[in-house]
C-alpha positions as protocol buffer text, in pm:
chain_id: "A"
residue {
  index: 1
  type: MET
  ca { x: -189 y: 875 z: -236 }
}
residue {
  index: 2
  type: LEU
  ca { x: 115 y: 952 z: -202 }
}
residue {
  index: 3
  type: HIS
  ca { x: 416 y: 856 z: -66 }
}
residue {
  index: 4
  type: GLY
  ca { x: 816 y: 974 z: -9 }
}
residue {
  index: 5
  type: VAL
  ca { x: 637 y: 1255 z: 129 }
}
residue {
  index: 6
  type: ARG
  ca { x: 773 y: 1556 z: 305 }
}
residue {
  index: 7
  type: LEU
  ca { x: 653 y: 1857 z: 477 }
}
residue {
  index: 8
  type: ALA
  ca { x: 752 y: 2210 z: 313 }
}
residue {
  index: 9
  type: GLN
  ca { x: 657 y: 2500 z: 515 }
}
residue {
  index: 10
  type: ASP
  ca { x: 398 y: 2620 z: 202 }
}
residue {
  index: 11
  type: SER
  ca { x: 290 y: 2274 z: 81 }
}
residue {
  index: 12
  type: LEU
  ca { x: 318 y: 1867 z: 109 }
}
residue {
  index: 13
  type: ILE
  ca { x: 574 y: 1728 z: -132 }
}
residue {
  index: 14
  type: GLY
  ca { x: 550 y: 1331 z: -287 }
}
residue {
  index: 15
  type: VAL
  ca { x: 570 y: 1111 z: -513 }
}
residue {
  index: 16
  type: PRO
  ca { x: 198 y: 884 z: -640 }
}
residue {
  index: 17
  type: TYR
  ca { x: 200 y: 575 z: -462 }
}
residue {
  index: 18
  type: HIS
  ca { x: 193 y: 398 z: -767 }
}
residue {
  index: 19
  type: ARG
  ca { x: 569 y: 558 z: -891 }
}
residue {
  index: 20
  type: PRO
  ca { x: 915 y: 471 z: -743 }
}
residue {
  index: 21
  type: THR
  ca { x: 989 y: 695 z: -417 }
}
residue {
  index: 22
  type: SER
  ca { x: 1325 y: 779 z: -645 }
}
residue {
  index: 23
  type: CYS
  ca { x: 1149 y: 936 z: -972 }
}
residue {
  index: 24
  type: ASP
  ca { x: 1231 y: 1336 z: -920 }
}
residue {
  index: 25
  type: SER
  ca { x: 1023 y: 1388 z: -1221 }
}
residue {
  index: 26
  type: CYS
  ca { x: 689 y: 1225 z: -1067 }
}
residue {
  index: 27
  type: ARG
  ca { x: 729 y: 1444 z: -730 }
}
residue {
  index: 28
  type: VAL
  ca { x: 410 y: 1676 z: -677 }
}
residue {
  index: 29
  type: ALA
  ca { x: 358 y: 1934 z: -470 }
}
residue {
  index: 30
  type: ILE
  ca { x: -6 y: 2010 z: -284 }
}
residue {
  index: 31
  type: PRO
  ca { x: -27 y: 2372 z: -83 }
}
residue {
  index: 32
  type: ARG
  ca { x: -39 y: 2272 z: 262 }
}
residue {
  index: 33
  type: SER
  ca { x: -405 y: 2564 z: 235 }
}
residue {
  index: 34
  type: ASN
  ca { x: -528 y: 2224 z: 46 }
}
residue {
  index: 35
  type: VAL
  ca { x: -507 y: 1977 z: 247 }
}
residue {
  index: 36
  type: ASP
  ca { x: -768 y: 1910 z: 555 }
}
residue {
  index: 37
  type: SER
  ca { x: -621 y: 1559 z: 663 }
}
residue {
  index: 38
  type: LEU
  ca { x: -343 y: 1311 z: 654 }
}
residue {
  index: 39
  type: ARG
  ca { x: -365 y: 922 z: 664 }
}
residue {
  index: 40
  type: LEU
  ca { x: -95 y: 683 z: 733 }
}
residue {
  index: 41
  type: GLY
  ca { x: -85 y: 327 z: 575 }
}
residue {
  index: 42
  type: SER
  ca { x: 93 y: 64 z: 421 }
}
residue {
  index: 43
  type: MET
  ca { x: -106 y: -54 z: 74 }
}
residue {
  index: 44
  type: GLU
  ca { x: 189 y: -315 z: 148 }
}
residue {
  index: 45
  type: ARG
  ca { x: 8 y: -531 z: 347 }
}
residue {
  index: 46
  type: ALA
  ca { x: -330 y: -580 z: 237 }
}
residue {
  index: 47
  type: GLY
  ca { x: -135 y: -671 z: -112 }
}
residue {
  index: 48
  type: ILE
  ca { x: 23 y: -880 z: 99 }
}
residue {
  index: 49
  type: VAL
  ca { x: -264 y: -1106 z: 244 }
}
residue {
  index: 50
  type: MET
  ca { x: -427 y: -1076 z: -77 }
}
residue {
  index: 51
  type: SER
  ca { x: -140 y: -1277 z: -198 }
}
residue {
  index: 52
  type: ALA
  ca { x: -167 y: -1507 z: 31 }
}
residue {
  index: 53
  type: LEU
  ca { x: -509 y: -1641 z: -4 }
}
residue {
  index: 54
  type: PRO
  ca { x: -469 y: -1852 z: -320 }
}
residue {
  index: 55
  type: PHE
  ca { x: -224 y: -2053 z: -141 }
}
residue {
  index: 56
  type: LEU
  ca { x: -432 y: -2047 z: 224 }
}
residue {
  index: 57
  type: ALA
  ca { x: -700 y: -2187 z: 10 }
}
residue {
  index: 58
  type: LEU
  ca { x: -474 y: -2453 z: -166 }
}
residue {
  index: 59
  type: ALA
  ca { x: -345 y: -2596 z: 172 }
}
residue {
  index: 60
  type: PHE
  ca { x: -724 y: -2578 z: 339 }
}
residue {
  index: 61
  type: LEU
  ca { x: -868 y: -2779 z: 14 }
}
residue {
  index: 62
  type: ALA
  ca { x: -533 y: -3052 z: 66 }
}
residue {
  index: 63
  type: TRP
  ca { x: -619 y: -3086 z: 403 }
}
residue {
  index: 64
  type: THR
  ca { x: -945 y: -3168 z: 400 }
}
residue {
  index: 65
  type: LEU
  ca { x: -970 y: -3381 z: 84 }
}
residue {
  index: 66
  type: SER
  ca { x: -591 y: -3575 z: 260 }
}
residue {
  index: 67
  type: GLY
  ca { x: -884 y: -3675 z: 541 }
}
residue {
  index: 68
  type: MET
  ca { x: -697 y: -3523 z: 790 }
}
residue {
  index: 69
  type: GLY
  ca { x: -1062 y: -3285 z: 810 }
}
residue {
  index: 70
  type: ASP
  ca { x: -1214 y: -3534 z: 976 }
}
């Protein structure tokens, strides 16, 4: 997966997702003839949801134990 992607005349240029977009030495170029499809999305969204799950579970547990779940 790449981010900071730009389309050149003959290639797709971007930085691997686990590297910062400012890393010029990390940039890779993929010939357009090797690209059959592109997908847009946000990997941050899934990370935010996953990091919120323990807090939601704790809130539910506290709500249940406080007797408000009756």
